[in-house]
Each structure stands twice: as C-alpha cells, then as structure tokens.
PDB file as gemmi writes it, atoms N, CA and C in Angstrom:
CRYST1    1.000    1.000    1.000  90.00  90.00  90.00 P 1                      
ATOM      1  N   UNK A   1      -9.918   8.775  -3.102  1.00  0.00           N  
ATOM      2  CA  UNK A   1      -9.657   7.366  -3.118  1.00  0.00           C  
ATOM      3  C   UNK A   1     -10.633   6.644  -2.200  1.00  0.00           C  
ATOM      4  N   UNK A   2     -11.040   5.493  -2.628  1.00  0.00           N  
ATOM      5  CA  UNK A   2     -12.013   4.720  -1.867  1.00  0.00           C  
ATOM      6  C   UNK A   2     -11.443   4.236  -0.538  1.00  0.00           C  
ATOM      7  N   UNK A   3     -10.145   3.896  -0.510  1.00  0.00           N  
ATOM      8  CA  UNK A   3      -9.565   3.343   0.710  1.00  0.00           C  
ATOM      9  C   UNK A   3      -9.518   4.368   1.833  1.00  0.00           C  
ATOM     10  N   UNK A   4      -9.621   5.664   1.522  1.00  0.00           N  
ATOM     11  CA  UNK A   4      -9.658   6.679   2.569  1.00  0.00           C  
ATOM     12  C   UNK A   4     -10.961   6.611   3.351  1.00  0.00           C  
ATOM     13  N   UNK A   5     -11.991   6.016   2.776  1.00  0.00           N  
ATOM     14  CA  UNK A   5     -13.280   5.933   3.458  1.00  0.00           C  
ATOM     15  C   UNK A   5     -13.395   4.698   4.344  1.00  0.00           C  
ATOM     16  N   UNK A   6     -12.425   3.772   4.241  1.00  0.00           N  
ATOM     17  CA  UNK A   6     -12.451   2.590   5.103  1.00  0.00           C  
ATOM     18  C   UNK A   6     -12.194   3.017   6.544  1.00  0.00           C  
ATOM     19  N   UNK A   7     -12.864   2.404   7.498  1.00  0.00           N  
ATOM     20  CA  UNK A   7     -12.642   2.799   8.892  1.00  0.00           C  
ATOM     21  C   UNK A   7     -11.233   2.438   9.335  1.00  0.00           C  
ATOM     22  N   UNK A   8     -10.642   3.318  10.114  1.00  0.00           N  
ATOM     23  CA  UNK A   8      -9.314   3.059  10.661  1.00  0.00           C  
ATOM     24  C   UNK A   8      -9.466   2.113  11.847  1.00  0.00           C  
ATOM     25  N   UNK A   9      -8.661   1.080  11.863  1.00  0.00           N  
ATOM     26  CA  UNK A   9      -8.719   0.109  12.946  1.00  0.00           C  
ATOM     27  C   UNK A   9      -7.705   0.505  14.014  1.00  0.00           C  
ATOM     28  N   UNK A  10      -8.153   0.677  15.240  1.00  0.00           N  
ATOM     29  CA  UNK A  10      -7.261   0.997  16.340  1.00  0.00           C  
ATOM     30  C   UNK A  10      -6.767  -0.312  16.926  1.00  0.00           C  
ATOM     31  N   UNK A  11      -5.498  -0.608  16.694  1.00  0.00           N  
ATOM     32  CA  UNK A  11      -4.974  -1.918  17.019  1.00  0.00           C  
ATOM     33  C   UNK A  11      -4.090  -1.920  18.264  1.00  0.00           C  
ATOM     34  N   UNK A  12      -3.947  -0.806  18.939  1.00  0.00           N  
ATOM     35  CA  UNK A  12      -2.988  -0.732  20.037  1.00  0.00           C  
ATOM     36  C   UNK A  12      -3.399  -1.571  21.241  1.00  0.00           C  
ATOM     37  N   UNK A  13      -4.684  -1.775  21.494  1.00  0.00           N  
ATOM     38  CA  UNK A  13      -5.135  -2.482  22.686  1.00  0.00           C  
ATOM     39  C   UNK A  13      -5.449  -3.951  22.427  1.00  0.00           C  
ATOM     40  N   UNK A  14      -5.120  -4.460  21.248  1.00  0.00           N  
ATOM     41  CA  UNK A  14      -5.451  -5.849  20.935  1.00  0.00           C  
ATOM     42  C   UNK A  14      -4.210  -6.735  21.064  1.00  0.00           C  
ATOM     43  N   UNK A  15      -4.434  -8.022  21.098  1.00  0.00           N  
ATOM     44  CA  UNK A  15      -3.340  -8.988  21.192  1.00  0.00           C  
ATOM     45  C   UNK A  15      -2.498  -8.949  19.917  1.00  0.00           C  
ATOM     46  N   UNK A  16      -1.199  -9.262  19.998  1.00  0.00           N  
ATOM     47  CA  UNK A  16      -0.317  -9.197  18.820  1.00  0.00           C  
ATOM     48  C   UNK A  16      -0.796 -10.038  17.644  1.00  0.00           C  
ATOM     49  N   UNK A  17      -1.291 -11.250  17.898  1.00  0.00           N  
ATOM     50  CA  UNK A  17      -1.736 -12.086  16.774  1.00  0.00           C  
ATOM     51  C   UNK A  17      -2.992 -11.513  16.118  1.00  0.00           C  
ATOM     52  N   UNK A  18      -3.864 -10.880  16.906  1.00  0.00           N  
ATOM     53  CA  UNK A  18      -5.051 -10.230  16.352  1.00  0.00           C  
ATOM     54  C   UNK A  18      -4.649  -9.014  15.537  1.00  0.00           C  
ATOM     55  N   UNK A  19      -3.681  -8.255  16.051  1.00  0.00           N  
ATOM     56  CA  UNK A  19      -3.177  -7.084  15.329  1.00  0.00           C  
ATOM     57  C   UNK A  19      -2.632  -7.488  13.975  1.00  0.00           C  
ATOM     58  N   UNK A  20      -1.848  -8.573  13.941  1.00  0.00           N  
ATOM     59  CA  UNK A  20      -1.268  -9.046  12.685  1.00  0.00           C  
ATOM     60  C   UNK A  20      -2.364  -9.479  11.713  1.00  0.00           C  
ATOM     61  N   UNK A  21      -3.354 -10.198  12.203  1.00  0.00           N  
ATOM     62  CA  UNK A  21      -4.450 -10.673  11.361  1.00  0.00           C  
ATOM     63  C   UNK A  21      -5.240  -9.511  10.781  1.00  0.00           C  
ATOM     64  N   UNK A  22      -5.538  -8.503  11.596  1.00  0.00           N  
ATOM     65  CA  UNK A  22      -6.304  -7.352  11.116  1.00  0.00           C  
ATOM     66  C   UNK A  22      -5.508  -6.516  10.122  1.00  0.00           C  
ATOM     67  N   UNK A  23      -4.222  -6.331  10.370  1.00  0.00           N  
ATOM     68  CA  UNK A  23      -3.422  -5.557   9.415  1.00  0.00           C  
ATOM     69  C   UNK A  23      -3.270  -6.306   8.097  1.00  0.00           C  
ATOM     70  N   UNK A  24      -3.165  -7.625   8.164  1.00  0.00           N  
ATOM     71  CA  UNK A  24      -3.106  -8.436   6.943  1.00  0.00           C  
ATOM     72  C   UNK A  24      -4.424  -8.336   6.176  1.00  0.00           C  
ATOM     73  N   UNK A  25      -5.535  -8.328   6.882  1.00  0.00           N  
ATOM     74  CA  UNK A  25      -6.841  -8.189   6.247  1.00  0.00           C  
ATOM     75  C   UNK A  25      -6.961  -6.837   5.547  1.00  0.00           C  
ATOM     76  N   UNK A  26      -6.527  -5.761   6.200  1.00  0.00           N  
ATOM     77  CA  UNK A  26      -6.549  -4.430   5.569  1.00  0.00           C  
ATOM     78  C   UNK A  26      -5.685  -4.400   4.319  1.00  0.00           C  
ATOM     79  N   UNK A  27      -4.493  -5.035   4.376  1.00  0.00           N  
ATOM     80  CA  UNK A  27      -3.594  -5.065   3.224  1.00  0.00           C  
ATOM     81  C   UNK A  27      -4.243  -5.794   2.057  1.00  0.00           C  
ATOM     82  N   UNK A  28      -4.889  -6.915   2.333  1.00  0.00           N  
ATOM     83  CA  UNK A  28      -5.547  -7.677   1.267  1.00  0.00           C  
ATOM     84  C   UNK A  28      -6.741  -6.926   0.675  1.00  0.00           C  
ATOM     85  N   UNK A  29      -7.451  -6.178   1.489  1.00  0.00           N  
ATOM     86  CA  UNK A  29      -8.564  -5.362   0.976  1.00  0.00           C  
ATOM     87  C   UNK A  29      -8.031  -4.290   0.036  1.00  0.00           C  
ATOM     88  N   UNK A  30      -6.933  -3.629   0.419  1.00  0.00           N  
ATOM     89  CA  UNK A  30      -6.331  -2.615  -0.455  1.00  0.00           C  
ATOM     90  C   UNK A  30      -5.917  -3.202  -1.788  1.00  0.00           C  
ATOM     91  N   UNK A  31      -5.304  -4.386  -1.762  1.00  0.00           N  
ATOM     92  CA  UNK A  31      -4.867  -5.037  -2.999  1.00  0.00           C  
ATOM     93  C   UNK A  31      -6.066  -5.409  -3.860  1.00  0.00           C  
ATOM     94  N   UNK A  32      -7.136  -5.901  -3.237  1.00  0.00           N  
ATOM     95  CA  UNK A  32      -8.342  -6.261  -3.987  1.00  0.00           C  
ATOM     96  C   UNK A  32      -8.967  -5.038  -4.633  1.00  0.00           C  
ATOM     97  N   UNK A  33      -8.982  -3.907  -3.925  1.00  0.00           N  
ATOM     98  CA  UNK A  33      -9.538  -2.682  -4.499  1.00  0.00           C  
ATOM     99  C   UNK A  33      -8.708  -2.217  -5.688  1.00  0.00           C  
ATOM    100  N   UNK A  34      -7.402  -2.357  -5.604  1.00  0.00           N  
ATOM    101  CA  UNK A  34      -6.553  -2.003  -6.738  1.00  0.00           C  
ATOM    102  C   UNK A  34      -6.814  -2.933  -7.916  1.00  0.00           C  
ATOM    103  N   UNK A  35      -7.074  -4.195  -7.642  1.00  0.00           N  
ATOM    104  CA  UNK A  35      -7.365  -5.139  -8.717  1.00  0.00           C  
ATOM    105  C   UNK A  35      -8.654  -4.763  -9.438  1.00  0.00           C  
ATOM    106  N   UNK A  36      -9.612  -4.225  -8.703  1.00  0.00           N  
ATOM    107  CA  UNK A  36     -10.889  -3.832  -9.307  1.00  0.00           C  
ATOM    108  C   UNK A  36     -10.820  -2.494 -10.033  1.00  0.00           C  
ATOM    109  N   UNK A  37     -10.148  -1.517  -9.434  1.00  0.00           N  
ATOM    110  CA  UNK A  37     -10.184  -0.151  -9.954  1.00  0.00           C  
ATOM    111  C   UNK A  37      -8.885   0.326 -10.577  1.00  0.00           C  
ATOM    112  N   UNK A  38      -7.815  -0.415 -10.429  1.00  0.00           N  
ATOM    113  CA  UNK A  38      -6.514   0.008 -10.944  1.00  0.00           C  
ATOM    114  C   UNK A  38      -5.715   0.731  -9.864  1.00  0.00           C  
ATOM    115  N   UNK A  39      -4.424   0.796 -10.067  1.00  0.00           N  
ATOM    116  CA  UNK A  39      -3.530   1.414  -9.094  1.00  0.00           C  
ATOM    117  C   UNK A  39      -3.556   2.935  -9.216  1.00  0.00           C  
ATOM    118  N   UNK A  40      -3.320   3.618  -8.086  1.00  0.00           N  
ATOM    119  CA  UNK A  40      -3.118   5.068  -8.057  1.00  0.00           C  
ATOM    120  C   UNK A  40      -1.616   5.292  -7.983  1.00  0.00           C  
ATOM    121  N   UNK A  41      -0.978   5.423  -9.155  1.00  0.00           N  
ATOM    122  CA  UNK A  41       0.480   5.468  -9.217  1.00  0.00           C  
ATOM    123  C   UNK A  41       1.010   6.885  -9.092  1.00  0.00           C  
ATOM    124  N   UNK A  42       2.074   7.015  -8.316  1.00  0.00           N  
ATOM    125  CA  UNK A  42       2.802   8.275  -8.169  1.00  0.00           C  
ATOM    126  C   UNK A  42       4.286   7.993  -8.332  1.00  0.00           C  
ATOM    127  N   UNK A  43       5.034   9.009  -8.767  1.00  0.00           N  
ATOM    128  CA  UNK A  43       6.477   8.857  -8.870  1.00  0.00           C  
ATOM    129  C   UNK A  43       7.085   8.662  -7.492  1.00  0.00           C  
ATOM    130  N   UNK A  44       8.043   7.755  -7.405  1.00  0.00           N  
ATOM    131  CA  UNK A  44       8.743   7.490  -6.147  1.00  0.00           C  
ATOM    132  C   UNK A  44      10.244   7.529  -6.433  1.00  0.00           C  
ATOM    133  N   UNK A  45      10.980   8.310  -5.645  1.00  0.00           N  
ATOM    134  CA  UNK A  45      12.421   8.451  -5.818  1.00  0.00           C  
ATOM    135  C   UNK A  45      13.141   7.774  -4.662  1.00  0.00           C  
ATOM    136  N   UNK A  46      14.191   7.010  -4.973  1.00  0.00           N  
ATOM    137  CA  UNK A  46      14.976   6.327  -3.944  1.00  0.00           C  
ATOM    138  C   UNK A  46      16.387   6.887  -3.904  1.00  0.00           C  
ATOM    139  N   UNK A  47      16.620   7.903  -3.154  1.00  0.00           N  
ATOM    140  CA  UNK A  47      17.922   8.519  -2.868  1.00  0.00           C  
ATOM    141  C   UNK A  47      18.953   8.402  -3.984  1.00  0.00           C  
ATOM    142  N   UNK A  48      18.621   8.910  -5.134  1.00  0.00           N  
ATOM    143  CA  UNK A  48      19.569   8.963  -6.232  1.00  0.00           C  
ATOM    144  C   UNK A  48      19.884   7.660  -6.925  1.00  0.00           C  
ATOM    145  N   UNK A  49      19.220   6.570  -6.550  1.00  0.00           N  
ATOM    146  CA  UNK A  49      19.508   5.281  -7.172  1.00  0.00           C  
ATOM    147  C   UNK A  49      18.491   4.881  -8.218  1.00  0.00           C  
ATOM    148  N   UNK A  50      17.215   5.177  -7.947  1.00  0.00           N  
ATOM    149  CA  UNK A  50      16.162   4.631  -8.790  1.00  0.00           C  
ATOM    150  C   UNK A  50      14.929   5.514  -8.740  1.00  0.00           C  
ATOM    151  N   UNK A  51      14.192   5.527  -9.838  1.00  0.00           N  
ATOM    152  CA  UNK A  51      12.897   6.203  -9.924  1.00  0.00           C  
ATOM    153  C   UNK A  51      11.893   5.147 -10.375  1.00  0.00           C  
ATOM    154  N   UNK A  52      10.745   5.080  -9.712  1.00  0.00           N  
ATOM    155  CA  UNK A  52       9.728   4.101 -10.087  1.00  0.00           C  
ATOM    156  C   UNK A  52       8.345   4.699  -9.853  1.00  0.00           C  
ATOM    157  N   UNK A  53       7.337   3.968 -10.245  1.00  0.00           N  
ATOM    158  CA  UNK A  53       5.958   4.330  -9.954  1.00  0.00           C  
ATOM    159  C   UNK A  53       5.476   3.426  -8.832  1.00  0.00           C  
ATOM    160  N   UNK A  54       4.898   4.012  -7.766  1.00  0.00           N  
ATOM    161  CA  UNK A  54       4.423   3.238  -6.610  1.00  0.00           C  
ATOM    162  C   UNK A  54       2.958   3.557  -6.370  1.00  0.00           C  
ATOM    163  N   UNK A  55       2.164   2.509  -6.120  1.00  0.00           N  
ATOM    164  CA  UNK A  55       0.750   2.674  -5.826  1.00  0.00           C  
ATOM    165  C   UNK A  55       0.579   3.231  -4.418  1.00  0.00           C  
ATOM    166  N   UNK A  56      -0.235   4.254  -4.289  1.00  0.00           N  
ATOM    167  CA  UNK A  56      -0.491   4.887  -3.002  1.00  0.00           C  
ATOM    168  C   UNK A  56      -1.251   3.951  -2.071  1.00  0.00           C  
ATOM    169  N   UNK A  57      -2.125   3.135  -2.610  1.00  0.00           N  
ATOM    170  CA  UNK A  57      -2.991   2.281  -1.793  1.00  0.00           C  
ATOM    171  C   UNK A  57      -2.329   0.992  -1.330  1.00  0.00           C  
ATOM    172  N   UNK A  58      -1.731   0.245  -2.246  1.00  0.00           N  
ATOM    173  CA  UNK A  58      -1.240  -1.090  -1.884  1.00  0.00           C  
ATOM    174  C   UNK A  58       0.276  -1.209  -1.876  1.00  0.00           C  
ATOM    175  N   UNK A  59       0.996  -0.224  -2.386  1.00  0.00           N  
ATOM    176  CA  UNK A  59       2.449  -0.261  -2.366  1.00  0.00           C  
ATOM    177  C   UNK A  59       3.087  -0.983  -3.543  1.00  0.00           C  
ATOM    178  N   UNK A  60       2.305  -1.392  -4.531  1.00  0.00           N  
ATOM    179  CA  UNK A  60       2.858  -2.056  -5.717  1.00  0.00           C  
ATOM    180  C   UNK A  60       3.837  -1.111  -6.413  1.00  0.00           C  
ATOM    181  N   UNK A  61       4.982  -1.634  -6.865  1.00  0.00           N  
ATOM    182  CA  UNK A  61       5.980  -0.826  -7.564  1.00  0.00           C  
ATOM    183  C   UNK A  61       6.239  -1.378  -8.956  1.00  0.00           C  
ATOM    184  N   UNK A  62       6.492  -0.468  -9.898  1.00  0.00           N  
ATOM    185  CA  UNK A  62       6.931  -0.871 -11.220  1.00  0.00           C  
ATOM    186  C   UNK A  62       8.436  -1.140 -11.153  1.00  0.00           C  
ATOM    187  N   UNK A  63       9.013  -1.799 -12.166  1.00  0.00           N  
ATOM    188  CA  UNK A  63      10.454  -2.059 -12.132  1.00  0.00           C  
ATOM    189  C   UNK A  63      11.288  -0.786 -12.026  1.00  0.00           C  
ATOM    190  N   UNK A  64      10.826   0.290 -12.607  1.00  0.00           N  
ATOM    191  CA  UNK A  64      11.498   1.576 -12.455  1.00  0.00           C  
ATOM    192  C   UNK A  64      12.690   1.759 -13.375  1.00  0.00           C  
ATOM    193  N   UNK A  65      13.407   2.860 -13.127  1.00  0.00           N  
ATOM    194  CA  UNK A  65      14.550   3.239 -13.932  1.00  0.00           C  
ATOM    195  C   UNK A  65      15.709   3.558 -13.010  1.00  0.00           C  
ATOM    196  N   UNK A  66      16.907   3.138 -13.419  1.00  0.00           N  
ATOM    197  CA  UNK A  66      18.106   3.440 -12.662  1.00  0.00           C  
ATOM    198  C   UNK A  66      18.570   4.856 -13.009  1.00  0.00           C  
ATOM    199  N   UNK A  67      19.046   5.600 -12.018  1.00  0.00           N  
ATOM    200  CA  UNK A  67      19.512   6.970 -12.267  1.00  0.00           C  
ATOM    201  C   UNK A  67      21.021   7.059 -12.244  1.00  0.00           C  
ATOM    202  N   UNK A  68      21.699   5.947 -12.269  1.00  0.00           N  
ATOM    203  CA  UNK A  68      23.172   5.951 -12.271  1.00  0.00           C  
ATOM    204  C   UNK A  68      23.717   6.101 -13.650  1.00  0.00           C  
TER     205      UNK A  68                                                      
END                                                                             
C-alpha cells in the first residue's frame, strides 16, 4: 500500500492544536489516495451484530449485513 510509505509523524512533542492539524492532514491524504486508487477493503466483524467491508487506509465502511 502506498500509505505505508508516507513518513510517520511524531506528534508527542508538539502543541495540541498542531497535533490535531497534522493528524487531520494525514487523514485527508489517506482519503485522497483512496479516491485516486480505490479502497483496500477487508471484512470487518462487529461482535456478532454486523459484518461489513472496511477500508484499511481511510476507514470507509460499506453498509454491511446484519447477523441477527
């Protein structure tokens, strides 16, 4: 995956507002990459309630299926 090659930002020593801004920037980059290349979907199970497909990179979820 391309997002694995992005540099990891060490945010522990920065101000809270800077940390929030940088994490928001990383989230938007992940979403933009998914828009260009498509989602990397994997099955996701929610404790016996629901099964859905979730993107590994940006966290996008499909509506899924109920298991009740």
